[in-house]
mmCIF file as gemmi writes it, N, C-alpha and C atoms, coordinates in Angstrom:
data_model
loop_
_atom_site.group_PDB
_atom_site.id
_atom_site.type_symbol
_atom_site.label_atom_id
_atom_site.label_alt_id
_atom_site.label_comp_id
_atom_site.label_asym_id
_atom_site.label_entity_id
_atom_site.label_seq_id
_atom_site.pdbx_PDB_ins_code
_atom_site.Cartn_x
_atom_site.Cartn_y
_atom_site.Cartn_z
_atom_site.occupancy
_atom_site.B_iso_or_equiv
_atom_site.pdbx_formal_charge
_atom_site.auth_seq_id
_atom_site.auth_asym_id
_atom_site.pdbx_PDB_model_num
ATOM 1 N N . UNK Axp A 1 ? -23.13 2.207 -12.718 1 0 ? 1 A 1
ATOM 2 C CA . UNK Axp A 1 ? -24.218 2.061 -13.66 1 0 ? 1 A 1
ATOM 3 C C . UNK Axp A 1 ? -23.694 1.392 -14.933 1 0 ? 1 A 1
ATOM 4 N N . UNK Axp A 2 ? -24.373 0.363 -15.411 1 0 ? 2 A 1
ATOM 5 C CA . UNK Axp A 2 ? -23.917 -0.329 -16.62 1 0 ? 2 A 1
ATOM 6 C C . UNK Axp A 2 ? -23.857 0.602 -17.832 1 0 ? 2 A 1
ATOM 7 N N . UNK Axp A 3 ? -22.918 0.339 -18.695 1 0 ? 3 A 1
ATOM 8 C CA . UNK Axp A 3 ? -22.745 1.111 -19.932 1 0 ? 3 A 1
ATOM 9 C C . UNK Axp A 3 ? -23.058 0.221 -21.133 1 0 ? 3 A 1
ATOM 10 N N . UNK Axp A 4 ? -23.561 0.822 -22.162 1 0 ? 4 A 1
ATOM 11 C CA . UNK Axp A 4 ? -23.847 0.118 -23.41 1 0 ? 4 A 1
ATOM 12 C C . UNK Axp A 4 ? -22.81 0.529 -24.442 1 0 ? 4 A 1
ATOM 13 N N . UNK Axp A 5 ? -22.266 -0.46 -25.152 1 0 ? 5 A 1
ATOM 14 C CA . UNK Axp A 5 ? -21.307 -0.173 -26.214 1 0 ? 5 A 1
ATOM 15 C C . UNK Axp A 5 ? -21.779 -0.873 -27.478 1 0 ? 5 A 1
ATOM 16 N N . UNK Axp A 6 ? -21.281 -0.408 -28.595 1 0 ? 6 A 1
ATOM 17 C CA . UNK Axp A 6 ? -21.55 -1.06 -29.869 1 0 ? 6 A 1
ATOM 18 C C . UNK Axp A 6 ? -20.278 -1.784 -30.283 1 0 ? 6 A 1
ATOM 19 N N . UNK Axp A 7 ? -20.42 -3.017 -30.711 1 0 ? 7 A 1
ATOM 20 C CA . UNK Axp A 7 ? -19.273 -3.837 -31.09 1 0 ? 7 A 1
ATOM 21 C C . UNK Axp A 7 ? -19.53 -4.401 -32.479 1 0 ? 7 A 1
ATOM 22 N N . UNK Axp A 8 ? -18.613 -4.187 -33.384 1 0 ? 8 A 1
ATOM 23 C CA . UNK Axp A 8 ? -18.757 -4.711 -34.744 1 0 ? 8 A 1
ATOM 24 C C . UNK Axp A 8 ? -17.894 -5.969 -34.859 1 0 ? 8 A 1
ATOM 25 N N . UNK Axp A 9 ? -18.528 -7.073 -35.253 1 0 ? 9 A 1
ATOM 26 C CA . UNK Axp A 9 ? -17.834 -8.353 -35.419 1 0 ? 9 A 1
ATOM 27 C C . UNK Axp A 9 ? -18.085 -8.884 -36.824 1 0 ? 9 A 1
ATOM 28 N N . UNK Axp A 10 ? -17.081 -9.572 -37.377 1 0 ? 10 A 1
ATOM 29 C CA . UNK Axp A 10 ? -17.361 -10.241 -38.642 1 0 ? 10 A 1
ATOM 30 C C . UNK Axp A 10 ? -18.204 -11.486 -38.347 1 0 ? 10 A 1
ATOM 31 N N . UNK Axp A 11 ? -18.788 -12.061 -39.37 1 0 ? 11 A 1
ATOM 32 C CA . UNK Axp A 11 ? -19.715 -13.186 -39.184 1 0 ? 11 A 1
ATOM 33 C C . UNK Axp A 11 ? -19.062 -14.365 -38.469 1 0 ? 11 A 1
ATOM 34 N N . UNK Axp A 12 ? -17.826 -14.657 -38.812 1 0 ? 12 A 1
ATOM 35 C CA . UNK Axp A 12 ? -17.131 -15.799 -38.21 1 0 ? 12 A 1
ATOM 36 C C . UNK Axp A 12 ? -16.923 -15.597 -36.711 1 0 ? 12 A 1
ATOM 37 N N . UNK Axp A 13 ? -16.479 -14.407 -36.316 1 0 ? 13 A 1
ATOM 38 C CA . UNK Axp A 13 ? -16.269 -14.109 -34.897 1 0 ? 13 A 1
ATOM 39 C C . UNK Axp A 13 ? -17.599 -14.148 -34.142 1 0 ? 13 A 1
ATOM 40 N N . UNK Axp A 14 ? -18.627 -13.574 -34.747 1 0 ? 14 A 1
ATOM 41 C CA . UNK Axp A 14 ? -19.952 -13.564 -34.115 1 0 ? 14 A 1
ATOM 42 C C . UNK Axp A 14 ? -20.443 -14.988 -33.877 1 0 ? 14 A 1
ATOM 43 N N . UNK Axp A 15 ? -20.359 -15.832 -34.889 1 0 ? 15 A 1
ATOM 44 C CA . UNK Axp A 15 ? -20.841 -17.212 -34.76 1 0 ? 15 A 1
ATOM 45 C C . UNK Axp A 15 ? -20.048 -17.98 -33.707 1 0 ? 15 A 1
ATOM 46 N N . UNK Axp A 16 ? -18.754 -17.767 -33.673 1 0 ? 16 A 1
ATOM 47 C CA . UNK Axp A 16 ? -17.907 -18.44 -32.691 1 0 ? 16 A 1
ATOM 48 C C . UNK Axp A 16 ? -18.282 -18.015 -31.272 1 0 ? 16 A 1
ATOM 49 N N . UNK Axp A 17 ? -18.405 -16.719 -31.057 1 0 ? 17 A 1
ATOM 50 C CA . UNK Axp A 17 ? -18.771 -16.219 -29.721 1 0 ? 17 A 1
ATOM 51 C C . UNK Axp A 17 ? -20.171 -16.677 -29.33 1 0 ? 17 A 1
ATOM 52 N N . UNK Axp A 18 ? -21.09 -16.659 -30.273 1 0 ? 18 A 1
ATOM 53 C CA . UNK Axp A 18 ? -22.456 -17.096 -29.996 1 0 ? 18 A 1
ATOM 54 C C . UNK Axp A 18 ? -22.478 -18.569 -29.59 1 0 ? 18 A 1
ATOM 55 N N . UNK Axp A 19 ? -21.736 -19.39 -30.325 1 0 ? 19 A 1
ATOM 56 C CA . UNK Axp A 19 ? -21.674 -20.823 -30.024 1 0 ? 19 A 1
ATOM 57 C C . UNK Axp A 19 ? -21.124 -21.052 -28.607 1 0 ? 19 A 1
ATOM 58 N N . UNK Axp A 20 ? -20.052 -20.333 -28.256 1 0 ? 20 A 1
ATOM 59 C CA . UNK Axp A 20 ? -19.468 -20.489 -26.924 1 0 ? 20 A 1
ATOM 60 C C . UNK Axp A 20 ? -20.434 -20.009 -25.841 1 0 ? 20 A 1
ATOM 61 N N . UNK Axp A 21 ? -21.131 -18.929 -26.098 1 0 ? 21 A 1
ATOM 62 C CA . UNK Axp A 21 ? -22.07 -18.422 -25.093 1 0 ? 21 A 1
ATOM 63 C C . UNK Axp A 21 ? -23.217 -19.406 -24.881 1 0 ? 21 A 1
ATOM 64 N N . UNK Axp A 22 ? -23.669 -20.057 -25.941 1 0 ? 22 A 1
ATOM 65 C CA . UNK Axp A 22 ? -24.746 -21.042 -25.82 1 0 ? 22 A 1
ATOM 66 C C . UNK Axp A 22 ? -24.298 -22.263 -25.025 1 0 ? 22 A 1
ATOM 67 N N . UNK Axp A 23 ? -23.051 -22.687 -25.246 1 0 ? 23 A 1
ATOM 68 C CA . UNK Axp A 23 ? -22.513 -23.831 -24.498 1 0 ? 23 A 1
ATOM 69 C C . UNK Axp A 23 ? -22.491 -23.516 -23.005 1 0 ? 23 A 1
ATOM 70 N N . UNK Axp A 24 ? -22.147 -22.282 -22.667 1 0 ? 24 A 1
ATOM 71 C CA . UNK Axp A 24 ? -22.079 -21.873 -21.257 1 0 ? 24 A 1
ATOM 72 C C . UNK Axp A 24 ? -23.421 -21.375 -20.732 1 0 ? 24 A 1
ATOM 73 N N . UNK Axp A 25 ? -24.458 -21.43 -21.583 1 0 ? 25 A 1
ATOM 74 C CA . UNK Axp A 25 ? -25.804 -20.986 -21.211 1 0 ? 25 A 1
ATOM 75 C C . UNK Axp A 25 ? -25.8 -19.564 -20.656 1 0 ? 25 A 1
ATOM 76 N N . UNK Axp A 26 ? -25.122 -18.674 -21.406 1 0 ? 26 A 1
ATOM 77 C CA . UNK Axp A 26 ? -25.044 -17.251 -21.053 1 0 ? 26 A 1
ATOM 78 C C . UNK Axp A 26 ? -25.544 -16.431 -22.232 1 0 ? 26 A 1
ATOM 79 N N . UNK Axp A 27 ? -26.084 -15.252 -21.942 1 0 ? 27 A 1
ATOM 80 C CA . UNK Axp A 27 ? -26.372 -14.34 -23.054 1 0 ? 27 A 1
ATOM 81 C C . UNK Axp A 27 ? -25.054 -13.949 -23.726 1 0 ? 27 A 1
ATOM 82 N N . UNK Axp A 28 ? -25.103 -13.698 -25.004 1 0 ? 28 A 1
ATOM 83 C CA . UNK Axp A 28 ? -23.895 -13.339 -25.75 1 0 ? 28 A 1
ATOM 84 C C . UNK Axp A 28 ? -23.19 -12.137 -25.123 1 0 ? 28 A 1
ATOM 85 N N . UNK Axp A 29 ? -23.951 -11.112 -24.743 1 0 ? 29 A 1
ATOM 86 C CA . UNK Axp A 29 ? -23.335 -9.914 -24.166 1 0 ? 29 A 1
ATOM 87 C C . UNK Axp A 29 ? -22.578 -10.25 -22.882 1 0 ? 29 A 1
ATOM 88 N N . UNK Axp A 30 ? -23.14 -11.14 -22.053 1 0 ? 30 A 1
ATOM 89 C CA . UNK Axp A 30 ? -22.466 -11.53 -20.812 1 0 ? 30 A 1
ATOM 90 C C . UNK Axp A 30 ? -21.217 -12.342 -21.111 1 0 ? 30 A 1
ATOM 91 N N . UNK Axp A 31 ? -21.291 -13.222 -22.106 1 0 ? 31 A 1
ATOM 92 C CA . UNK Axp A 31 ? -20.126 -14.023 -22.472 1 0 ? 31 A 1
ATOM 93 C C . UNK Axp A 31 ? -18.985 -13.124 -22.933 1 0 ? 31 A 1
ATOM 94 N N . UNK Axp A 32 ? -19.289 -12.154 -23.788 1 0 ? 32 A 1
ATOM 95 C CA . UNK Axp A 32 ? -18.266 -11.229 -24.28 1 0 ? 32 A 1
ATOM 96 C C . UNK Axp A 32 ? -17.68 -10.425 -23.126 1 0 ? 32 A 1
ATOM 97 N N . UNK Axp A 33 ? -18.54 -9.943 -22.221 1 0 ? 33 A 1
ATOM 98 C CA . UNK Axp A 33 ? -18.055 -9.177 -21.063 1 0 ? 33 A 1
ATOM 99 C C . UNK Axp A 33 ? -17.099 -10.017 -20.217 1 0 ? 33 A 1
ATOM 100 N N . UNK Axp A 34 ? -17.497 -11.252 -19.899 1 0 ? 34 A 1
ATOM 101 C CA . UNK Axp A 34 ? -16.652 -12.115 -19.068 1 0 ? 34 A 1
ATOM 102 C C . UNK Axp A 34 ? -15.344 -12.464 -19.78 1 0 ? 34 A 1
ATOM 103 N N . UNK Axp A 35 ? -15.413 -12.728 -21.075 1 0 ? 35 A 1
ATOM 104 C CA . UNK Axp A 35 ? -14.202 -13.064 -21.832 1 0 ? 35 A 1
ATOM 105 C C . UNK Axp A 35 ? -13.245 -11.878 -21.861 1 0 ? 35 A 1
ATOM 106 N N . UNK Axp A 36 ? -13.774 -10.675 -22.058 1 0 ? 36 A 1
ATOM 107 C CA . UNK Axp A 36 ? -12.929 -9.476 -22.086 1 0 ? 36 A 1
ATOM 108 C C . UNK Axp A 36 ? -12.299 -9.224 -20.721 1 0 ? 36 A 1
ATOM 109 N N . UNK Axp A 37 ? -13.075 -9.384 -19.658 1 0 ? 37 A 1
ATOM 110 C CA . UNK Axp A 37 ? -12.538 -9.183 -18.306 1 0 ? 37 A 1
ATOM 111 C C . UNK Axp A 37 ? -11.472 -10.22 -17.977 1 0 ? 37 A 1
ATOM 112 N N . UNK Axp A 38 ? -11.725 -11.466 -18.332 1 0 ? 38 A 1
ATOM 113 C CA . UNK Axp A 38 ? -10.745 -12.522 -18.076 1 0 ? 38 A 1
ATOM 114 C C . UNK Axp A 38 ? -9.438 -12.248 -18.821 1 0 ? 38 A 1
ATOM 115 N N . UNK Axp A 39 ? -9.549 -11.823 -20.066 1 0 ? 39 A 1
ATOM 116 C CA . UNK Axp A 39 ? -8.351 -11.513 -20.846 1 0 ? 39 A 1
ATOM 117 C C . UNK Axp A 39 ? -7.6 -10.338 -20.223 1 0 ? 39 A 1
ATOM 118 N N . UNK Axp A 40 ? -8.325 -9.291 -19.848 1 0 ? 40 A 1
ATOM 119 C CA . UNK Axp A 40 ? -7.691 -8.115 -19.251 1 0 ? 40 A 1
ATOM 120 C C . UNK Axp A 40 ? -6.962 -8.471 -17.969 1 0 ? 40 A 1
ATOM 121 N N . UNK Axp A 41 ? -7.604 -9.266 -17.142 1 0 ? 41 A 1
ATOM 122 C CA . UNK Axp A 41 ? -6.971 -9.678 -15.874 1 0 ? 41 A 1
ATOM 123 C C . UNK Axp A 41 ? -5.736 -10.526 -16.122 1 0 ? 41 A 1
ATOM 124 N N . UNK Axp A 42 ? -5.78 -11.373 -17.137 1 0 ? 42 A 1
ATOM 125 C CA . UNK Axp A 42 ? -4.625 -12.227 -17.422 1 0 ? 42 A 1
ATOM 126 C C . UNK Axp A 42 ? -3.423 -11.406 -17.875 1 0 ? 42 A 1
ATOM 127 N N . UNK Axp A 43 ? -3.67 -10.229 -18.431 1 0 ? 43 A 1
ATOM 128 C CA . UNK Axp A 43 ? -2.588 -9.366 -18.894 1 0 ? 43 A 1
ATOM 129 C C . UNK Axp A 43 ? -1.975 -8.545 -17.766 1 0 ? 43 A 1
ATOM 130 N N . UNK Axp A 44 ? -2.639 -8.48 -16.617 1 0 ? 44 A 1
ATOM 131 C CA . UNK Axp A 44 ? -2.164 -7.68 -15.492 1 0 ? 44 A 1
ATOM 132 C C . UNK Axp A 44 ? -1.054 -8.365 -14.708 1 0 ? 44 A 1
ATOM 133 N N . UNK Axp A 45 ? -0.976 -9.664 -14.785 1 0 ? 45 A 1
ATOM 134 C CA . UNK Axp A 45 ? -0.049 -10.42 -13.965 1 0 ? 45 A 1
ATOM 135 C C . UNK Axp A 45 ? 1.007 -11.102 -14.818 1 0 ? 45 A 1
ATOM 136 N N . UNK Axp A 46 ? 2.119 -11.382 -14.212 1 0 ? 46 A 1
ATOM 137 C CA . UNK Axp A 46 ? 3.234 -12.039 -14.891 1 0 ? 46 A 1
ATOM 138 C C . UNK Axp A 46 ? 3.088 -13.543 -14.693 1 0 ? 46 A 1
ATOM 139 N N . UNK Axp A 47 ? 3.198 -14.311 -15.774 1 0 ? 47 A 1
ATOM 140 C CA . UNK Axp A 47 ? 3.113 -15.762 -15.62 1 0 ? 47 A 1
ATOM 141 C C . UNK Axp A 47 ? 4.467 -16.327 -15.182 1 0 ? 47 A 1
ATOM 142 N N . UNK Axp A 48 ? 4.502 -17.617 -14.895 1 0 ? 48 A 1
ATOM 143 C CA . UNK Axp A 48 ? 5.711 -18.261 -14.362 1 0 ? 48 A 1
ATOM 144 C C . UNK Axp A 48 ? 6.916 -18.123 -15.289 1 0 ? 48 A 1
ATOM 145 N N . UNK Axp A 49 ? 6.701 -18.276 -16.584 1 0 ? 49 A 1
ATOM 146 C CA . UNK Axp A 49 ? 7.812 -18.168 -17.536 1 0 ? 49 A 1
ATOM 147 C C . UNK Axp A 49 ? 8.397 -16.755 -17.536 1 0 ? 49 A 1
ATOM 148 N N . UNK Axp A 50 ? 7.52 -15.756 -17.462 1 0 ? 50 A 1
ATOM 149 C CA . UNK Axp A 50 ? 8.003 -14.369 -17.429 1 0 ? 50 A 1
ATOM 150 C C . UNK Axp A 50 ? 8.78 -14.096 -16.146 1 0 ? 50 A 1
ATOM 151 N N . UNK Axp A 51 ? 8.31 -14.654 -15.022 1 0 ? 51 A 1
ATOM 152 C CA . UNK Axp A 51 ? 9.022 -14.453 -13.753 1 0 ? 51 A 1
ATOM 153 C C . UNK Axp A 51 ? 10.411 -15.079 -13.81 1 0 ? 51 A 1
ATOM 154 N N . UNK Axp A 52 ? 10.523 -16.248 -14.404 1 0 ? 52 A 1
ATOM 155 C CA . UNK Axp A 52 ? 11.831 -16.902 -14.544 1 0 ? 52 A 1
ATOM 156 C C . UNK Axp A 52 ? 12.754 -16.028 -15.377 1 0 ? 52 A 1
ATOM 157 N N . UNK Axp A 53 ? 12.236 -15.462 -16.462 1 0 ? 53 A 1
ATOM 158 C CA . UNK Axp A 53 ? 13.039 -14.59 -17.324 1 0 ? 53 A 1
ATOM 159 C C . UNK Axp A 53 ? 13.466 -13.339 -16.566 1 0 ? 53 A 1
ATOM 160 N N . UNK Axp A 54 ? 12.582 -12.777 -15.762 1 0 ? 54 A 1
ATOM 161 C CA . UNK Axp A 54 ? 12.912 -11.577 -14.976 1 0 ? 54 A 1
ATOM 162 C C . UNK Axp A 54 ? 14 -11.893 -13.957 1 0 ? 54 A 1
ATOM 163 N N . UNK Axp A 55 ? 13.81 -12.971 -13.182 1 0 ? 55 A 1
ATOM 164 C CA . UNK Axp A 55 ? 14.785 -13.314 -12.14 1 0 ? 55 A 1
ATOM 165 C C . UNK Axp A 55 ? 16.136 -13.729 -12.708 1 0 ? 55 A 1
ATOM 166 N N . UNK Axp A 56 ? 16.165 -14.241 -13.921 1 0 ? 56 A 1
ATOM 167 C CA . UNK Axp A 56 ? 17.441 -14.659 -14.506 1 0 ? 56 A 1
ATOM 168 C C . UNK Axp A 56 ? 18.175 -13.503 -15.189 1 0 ? 56 A 1
ATOM 169 N N . UNK Axp A 57 ? 17.556 -12.356 -15.305 1 0 ? 57 A 1
ATOM 170 C CA . UNK Axp A 57 ? 18.18 -11.19 -15.935 1 0 ? 57 A 1
ATOM 171 C C . UNK Axp A 57 ? 18.872 -10.364 -14.846 1 0 ? 57 A 1
ATOM 172 N N . UNK Axp A 58 ? 20.164 -10.561 -14.692 1 0 ? 58 A 1
ATOM 173 C CA . UNK Axp A 58 ? 20.915 -9.915 -13.597 1 0 ? 58 A 1
ATOM 174 C C . UNK Axp A 58 ? 20.865 -8.385 -13.666 1 0 ? 58 A 1
ATOM 175 N N . UNK Axp A 59 ? 21.028 -7.834 -14.854 1 0 ? 59 A 1
ATOM 176 C CA . UNK Axp A 59 ? 21.016 -6.373 -15.001 1 0 ? 59 A 1
ATOM 177 C C . UNK Axp A 59 ? 19.664 -5.805 -14.583 1 0 ? 59 A 1
ATOM 178 N N . UNK Axp A 60 ? 18.609 -6.458 -14.999 1 0 ? 60 A 1
ATOM 179 C CA . UNK Axp A 60 ? 17.271 -6.002 -14.627 1 0 ? 60 A 1
ATOM 180 C C . UNK Axp A 60 ? 17.068 -6.104 -13.123 1 0 ? 60 A 1
ATOM 181 N N . UNK Axp A 61 ? 17.488 -7.204 -12.519 1 0 ? 61 A 1
ATOM 182 C CA . UNK Axp A 61 ? 17.324 -7.379 -11.078 1 0 ? 61 A 1
ATOM 183 C C . UNK Axp A 61 ? 18.1 -6.31 -10.306 1 0 ? 61 A 1
ATOM 184 N N . UNK Axp A 62 ? 19.289 -5.964 -10.758 1 0 ? 62 A 1
ATOM 185 C CA . UNK Axp A 62 ? 20.065 -4.91 -10.101 1 0 ? 62 A 1
ATOM 186 C C . UNK Axp A 62 ? 19.333 -3.572 -10.189 1 0 ? 62 A 1
ATOM 187 N N . UNK Axp A 63 ? 18.785 -3.276 -11.364 1 0 ? 63 A 1
ATOM 188 C CA . UNK Axp A 63 ? 18.047 -2.017 -11.54 1 0 ? 63 A 1
ATOM 189 C C . UNK Axp A 63 ? 16.794 -1.989 -10.669 1 0 ? 63 A 1
ATOM 190 N N . UNK Axp A 64 ? 16.104 -3.123 -10.571 1 0 ? 64 A 1
ATOM 191 C CA . UNK Axp A 64 ? 14.907 -3.189 -9.73 1 0 ? 64 A 1
ATOM 192 C C . UNK Axp A 64 ? 15.251 -3.002 -8.255 1 0 ? 64 A 1
ATOM 193 N N . UNK Axp A 65 ? 16.343 -3.629 -7.803 1 0 ? 65 A 1
ATOM 194 C CA . UNK Axp A 65 ? 16.761 -3.475 -6.407 1 0 ? 65 A 1
ATOM 195 C C . UNK Axp A 65 ? 17.15 -2.03 -6.11 1 0 ? 65 A 1
ATOM 196 N N . UNK Axp A 66 ? 17.885 -1.417 -7.036 1 0 ? 66 A 1
ATOM 197 C CA . UNK Axp A 66 ? 18.274 -0.019 -6.865 1 0 ? 66 A 1
ATOM 198 C C . UNK Axp A 66 ? 17.036 0.875 -6.817 1 0 ? 66 A 1
ATOM 199 N N . UNK Axp A 67 ? 16.109 0.639 -7.714 1 0 ? 67 A 1
ATOM 200 C CA . UNK Axp A 67 ? 14.883 1.437 -7.75 1 0 ? 67 A 1
ATOM 201 C C . UNK Axp A 67 ? 14.07 1.255 -6.481 1 0 ? 67 A 1
ATOM 202 N N . UNK Axp A 68 ? 14.032 0.047 -5.963 1 0 ? 68 A 1
ATOM 203 C CA . UNK Axp A 68 ? 13.294 -0.218 -4.721 1 0 ? 68 A 1
ATOM 204 C C . UNK Axp A 68 ? 13.904 0.547 -3.548 1 0 ? 68 A 1
ATOM 205 N N . UNK Axp A 69 ? 15.233 0.545 -3.474 1 0 ? 69 A 1
ATOM 206 C CA . UNK Axp A 69 ? 15.912 1.287 -2.399 1 0 ? 69 A 1
ATOM 207 C C . UNK Axp A 69 ? 15.641 2.782 -2.52 1 0 ? 69 A 1
ATOM 208 N N . UNK Axp A 70 ? 15.694 3.295 -3.741 1 0 ? 70 A 1
ATOM 209 C CA . UNK Axp A 70 ? 15.428 4.718 -3.95 1 0 ? 70 A 1
ATOM 210 C C . UNK Axp A 70 ? 13.978 5.066 -3.62 1 0 ? 70 A 1
ATOM 211 N N . UNK Axp A 71 ? 13.084 4.188 -3.934 1 0 ? 71 A 1
ATOM 212 C CA . UNK Axp A 71 ? 11.669 4.429 -3.629 1 0 ? 71 A 1
ATOM 213 C C . UNK Axp A 71 ? 11.451 4.475 -2.123 1 0 ? 71 A 1
ATOM 214 N N . UNK Axp A 72 ? 12.113 3.59 -1.384 1 0 ? 72 A 1
ATOM 215 C CA . UNK Axp A 72 ? 11.989 3.584 0.075 1 0 ? 72 A 1
ATOM 216 C C . UNK Axp A 72 ? 12.511 4.885 0.67 1 0 ? 72 A 1
ATOM 217 N N . UNK Axp A 73 ? 13.533 5.468 0.025 1 0 ? 73 A 1
ATOM 218 C CA . UNK Axp A 73 ? 14.092 6.739 0.496 1 0 ? 73 A 1
ATOM 219 C C . UNK Axp A 73 ? 13.327 7.939 -0.072 1 0 ? 73 A 1
ATOM 220 N N . UNK Axp A 74 ? 12.288 7.635 -0.871 1 0 ? 74 A 1
ATOM 221 C CA . UNK Axp A 74 ? 11.477 8.659 -1.54 1 0 ? 74 A 1
ATOM 222 C C . UNK Axp A 74 ? 12.317 9.515 -2.488 1 0 ? 74 A 1
ATOM 223 N N . UNK Axp A 75 ? 13.276 8.884 -3.134 1 0 ? 75 A 1
ATOM 224 C CA . UNK Axp A 75 ? 14.097 9.575 -4.128 1 0 ? 75 A 1
ATOM 225 C C . UNK Axp A 75 ? 13.574 9.222 -5.51 1 0 ? 75 A 1
ATOM 226 N N . UNK Axp A 76 ? 13.827 10.079 -6.437 1 0 ? 76 A 1
ATOM 227 C CA . UNK Axp A 76 ? 13.454 9.811 -7.813 1 0 ? 76 A 1
ATOM 228 C C . UNK Axp A 76 ? 12.081 10.356 -8.158 1 0 ? 76 A 1
ATOM 229 N N . UNK Axp A 77 ? 11.654 9.993 -9.344 1 0 ? 77 A 1
ATOM 230 C CA . UNK Axp A 77 ? 10.39 10.482 -9.865 1 0 ? 77 A 1
ATOM 231 C C . UNK Axp A 77 ? 9.478 9.28 -10.104 1 0 ? 77 A 1
ATOM 232 N N . UNK Axp A 78 ? 8.256 9.386 -9.671 1 0 ? 78 A 1
ATOM 233 C CA . UNK Axp A 78 ? 7.296 8.302 -9.85 1 0 ? 78 A 1
ATOM 234 C C . UNK Axp A 78 ? 6.386 8.623 -11.016 1 0 ? 78 A 1
ATOM 235 N N . UNK Axp A 79 ? 6.234 7.665 -11.911 1 0 ? 79 A 1
ATOM 236 C CA . UNK Axp A 79 ? 5.398 7.854 -13.09 1 0 ? 79 A 1
ATOM 237 C C . UNK Axp A 79 ? 4.208 6.907 -12.939 1 0 ? 79 A 1
ATOM 238 N N . UNK Axp A 80 ? 3.035 7.469 -13.165 1 0 ? 80 A 1
ATOM 239 C CA . UNK Axp A 80 ? 1.82 6.652 -13.027 1 0 ? 80 A 1
ATOM 240 C C . UNK Axp A 80 ? 1.318 6.237 -14.373 1 0 ? 80 A 1
């Protein structure tokens, strides 16, 4: 079931979002919802530069491999 929220924006942010929503021919509320979802999803995944940094960090890779082996053996503590 859809939820209603109240959002306080300064005039500049409101005008900017309104202008973008009009360009995309969307209601402002839908534009804000889609923009928030897109931003949230983009934060869930690692981009190419971050992956390169992860793979080039030998200490981190060793810890990840060790943790993976321990997880397969069901050793350790899992934090959610």
